[in-house]
C-alpha positions in Angstrom: -15.4 -8.8 0.5 -14.1 -5.8 2.6 -14.1 -8.0 5.8 -12.2 -10.7 4.0 -9.6 -8.3 2.6 -9.1 -6.7 6.1 -8.5 -10.2 7.6 -6.1 -11.1 4.8 -4.1 -7.9 5.4 -3.9 -8.5 9.2 -2.8 -12.1 8.5 -0.1 -10.9 6.1 1.3 -8.5 8.7 1.3 -11.0 11.5 2.6 -13.9 9.4 5.9 -12.3 8.2 7.9 -12.6 11.5 6.2 -15.9 12.3 7.1 -17.5 9.0 10.6 -16.2 9.1 11.2 -17.5 12.6 9.7 -20.9 11.9 11.6 -21.4 8.7 14.9 -20.4 10.2 14.3 -22.6 13.2 14.0 -25.7 10.9 17.3 -25.0 9.0 20.8 -26.1 10.1 22.2 -23.5 12.6 25.5 -23.2 10.8 24.3 -21.8 7.5 20.6 -20.8 7.5 19.7 -18.1 5.0 16.2 -16.7 4.4 14.6 -14.0 2.3 11.0 -12.9 2.0 9.4 -10.2 -0.2 5.6 -9.9 -0.3 3.1 -7.2 -1.1 -0.6 -6.6 -1.6 -2.9 -3.8 -2.8 -6.6 -3.2 -2.6 -8.7 -0.7 -4.6 -12.3 -0.1 -3.8 -15.2 2.3 -3.5 -14.8 3.7 -7.0 -16.8 6.7 -8.2 -16.8 5.4 -11.8 -16.4 2.0 -13.3 -13.9 1.1 -16.1 -15.1 0.0 -19.5 -12.6 -2.9 -19.4 -10.2 -4.5 -17.0 -7.0 -6.5 -17.2 -5.2 -8.7 -14.6 -1.9 -10.4 -15.0 0.6 -12.4 -12.9 4.1 -13.8 -13.5 6.4 -16.0 -11.3 9.9 -17.4 -11.5 11.8 -19.6 -9.0 14.9 -21.6 -9.0 16.8 -23.4 -6.2 20.1 -25.4 -6.4 22.2 -27.1 -3.8 25.6 -27.5 -5.5 26.6 -30.4 -3.2 23.7 -32.4 -4.5 22.1 -32.5 -1.1 18.6 -31.1 -0.6 18.5 -27.8 1.2 17.7 -24.9 -1.1 14.1 -23.9 -1.8 12.3 -21.1 -3.6 8.6 -20.3 -4.0 6.9 -17.5 -5.9 3.1 -16.8 -5.9 0.9 -14.1 -7.3 -2.8 -13.4 -7.6 -4.7 -10.6 -9.3 -8.5 -9.9 -9.4 -10.7 -7.0 -10.6 -14.4 -7.1 -10.0 -16.4 -4.1 -11.5 -20.0 -4.2 -10.3 -22.1 -2.9 -13.1 -24.3 0.1 -12.0 -22.7 0.3 -8.6 -19.0 1.3 -8.8 -18.8 1.8 -5.0 -18.9 -2.0 -4.7 -16.3 -2.6 -7.4 -13.0 -4.1 -6.0 -9.6 -4.7 -7.4 -7.0 -6.8 -5.5 -3.6 -8.3 -6.1 -0.8 -9.8 -4.1 2.6 -11.3 -4.8 5.0 -13.3 -2.6 8.5 -14.5 -3.1 10.4 -16.7 -0.6 14.0 -18.1 -0.8 15.6 -20.4 1.7 19.1 -21.9 2.0 20.0 -24.4 4.7 23.6 -25.3 3.5 26.7 -23.4 2.7 26.4 -24.2 -1.1 22.7 -23.3 -1.5 21.4 -20.8 -4.1 17.7 -19.8 -4.4 15.8 -17.1 -6.2 12.1 -16.3 -6.4 10.4 -13.5 -8.2 6.7 -12.6 -8.6 4.7 -9.8 -10.2 1.0 -9.0 -10.2 -0.9 -6.4 -12.2 -4.4 -4.9 -12.1 -5.6 -2.4 -14.7 -8.8 -0.5 -15.5 -9.3 1.1 -18.9 -11.5 3.9 -20.0 -12.8 5.4 -16.8 -15.0 8.1 -18.4 -15.1 11.2 -16.3 -17.7 13.8 -17.4 -17.0 17.5 -17.6 -16.7 18.8 -14.0 -16.8 15.2 -12.7 -14.6 13.6 -10.1 -12.7 10.3 -10.2 -12.1 8.8 -6.8 -11.4 5.5 -5.1 -10.0 4.1 -1.8 -6.6 2.4 -1.7 -4.9 0.1 0.9 -1.4 -1.4 0.4 1.3 -3.2 2.2 4.9 -4.2 1.4 6.9 -6.6 3.7 10.6 -7.4 3.3 12.5 -9.7 5.7 15.9 -11.4 5.6 18.0 -13.6 7.9 21.5 -15.1 7.6 23.1 -17.2 10.3 26.7 -16.2 9.4 27.6 -13.3 7.0 30.8 -15.1 5.9 28.7 -18.1 4.6 26.2 -16.3 2.4 23.8 -13.4 1.8 20.1 -12.8 1.6 18.4 -10.1 -0.5 14.7 -9.0 -0.6 13.4 -6.4 -3.1 9.9 -5.0 -3.5 8.1 -2.4 -5.6 4.5 -1.1 -5.6 3.5 1.3 -8.3 0.0 2.8 -8.7 -0.4 5.1 -11.8 -3.2 7.1 -13.3 -3.0 8.1 -17.0 -5.0 10.3 -19.3 -5.7 7.5 -21.8 -5.8 9.3 -25.1 -2.5 11.0 -24.7 -0.9 8.4 -22.4 0.0 11.2 -20.0 0.9 10.3 -16.5 -1.4 12.3 -14.1 -0.8 10.9 -10.6 1.2 8.1 -8.9 2.2 6.3 -5.8 5.6 4.6 -5.8 7.0 2.3 -3.0 10.5 0.9 -3.4 12.4 -1.1 -0.9 15.4 -3.4 -0.5 17.2 -5.1 2.3 20.5 -6.9 1.6 22.0 -9.0 4.5 24.8 -8.5 4.9 26.8 -5.6 3.5 24.4 -4.5 0.8 22.3 -1.3 0.4 19.1 -1.1 2.6 16.4 1.4 1.8 12.6 1.9 1.9 11.0 4.9 0.2 7.5 6.2 -0.6 6.7 8.9 -3.1 3.4 10.2 -4.5 1.9 13.0 -6.5 -1.0 15.3 -5.4 -4.6 14.1 -5.1 -3.7 11.2 -2.8 -5.1 11.7 0.7 -3.6 9.3 3.3 -5.4 8.0 6.3 -2.4 5.7 7.1 1.2 6.2 5.9 4.1 4.5 7.7 7.5 3.1 6.9 9.1 0.7 9.3 12.9 0.0 8.9 14.9 -2.4 11.0 18.2 -2.4 9.3 21.6 -3.8 10.3 22.8 -7.1 11.7 22.0 -10.6 10.5 18.2 -10.1 10.7 16.5 -7.2 8.9 12.9 -6.2 8.2 11.1 -3.4 6.4 7.5 -2.6 5.9 5.5 0.1 4.1 1.9 0.4 5.1 -0.4 2.9 3.4 -4.1 3.6 3.0 -6.3 6.5 1.9 -8.3 7.9 -0.9 -7.6 9.3 -4.4 -9.8 12.1 -5.7 -9.4 14.4 -8.7 -11.9 16.7 -10.4 -11.6 17.3 -14.2 -12.7 20.5 -15.9 -13.2 18.7 -19.3 -14.5 15.2 -20.2 -11.5 12.8 -19.6 -10.8 9.2 -20.3 -8.5 7.6 -17.6 -6.5 4.4 -17.3 -5.5 3.1 -13.9 -2.6 0.6 -13.3 -1.3 -1.0 -10.2 1.7 -3.3 -10.4 4.0 -4.9 -7.8 7.2 -6.9 -8.1 8.8 -9.0 -5.4 12.2 -10.8 -5.4 13.9 -12.9 -2.7 17.4 -14.3 -3.1 19.8 -16.3 -1.0 23.3 -17.3 -2.2 26.7 -18.3 -1.1 29.7 -16.0 -1.6 31.7 -16.2 -4.8 29.4 -18.7 -6.5 29.7 -18.1 -10.2 26.9 -20.6 -11.2 24.6 -19.0 -8.7 25.4 -15.5 -10.1 24.6 -16.7 -13.7 21.2 -18.1 -12.5 20.5 -14.9 -10.6 21.2 -12.8 -13.7 19.1 -15.0 -16.0 16.2 -15.4 -13.6 16.4 -11.8 -12.4 15.9 -10.2 -15.8 12.1 -10.2 -15.3 12.5 -8.1 -12.2 15.2 -5.8 -13.5 13.5 -5.1 -16.8 10.1 -4.5 -15.2 11.7 -2.3 -12.5 13.4 -0.2 -15.2 10.0 0.3 -16.9 8.5 1.6 -13.7 11.4 4.1 -13.2 10.7 5.5 -16.7 7.4 7.0 -15.7 8.9 8.4 -12.5 11.7 10.1 -14.5 9.0 11.5 -16.8 6.9 12.7 -13.9 9.9 14.5 -12.3 10.7 16.3 -15.6 7.1 17.6 -15.7 
């Protein structure tokens, strides 16, 4: 399993510029637009198994060419798995990924793709003086391309949120939060990573290639979480990611309506994630 996940991650890293280049090359040179948002996360080598697990995925996509000619496309995919190995938590693995791609090849194209993937473990029972720990490995890729800024725009958003709660009181104890956006052209570009204590990074990098008609951003992180509890504690772990890709032409009212309607899943879920960060900052 570890060997496969390592290969999958390397493939994801290598595939992003290749996919972008090949898709752009196949679209008309006058008005090609492309947006990609993808992420994955792996949790492994647990010290304690959960009593129960949950996985969930959601996707949304819509593509319209207002001229009636084919040219716009949108694709959203998500997967989530959690495999607790009874009696051997070090072999337990949780994994999820989500990918959203939007492409426009004409001046009247609109496309939006959104995906979300969640993994959760409930009732990790830590004894008095015990330690809860696990390894983590995550990646967020964002890429956009537009041939001509006067003919359209491309936006890629992505979030990764890993949270650990005291289950009985629903108190947030620790978190990792990755938030990124690239908007080509003229929009806000950013990529941030924040975390609480008890996360120990072996790899932590943010790559930002902002500006111009081609943009790219990547967050790459790995390490181990470890926390010792003085009293018996029941924990809940959640990892959720959201990815959105959007391409549209300027001043397109119909496209804006579709963007708002389809984008509610992303906006509402992102708002929910920010709530725990606000709470954590107040603490």
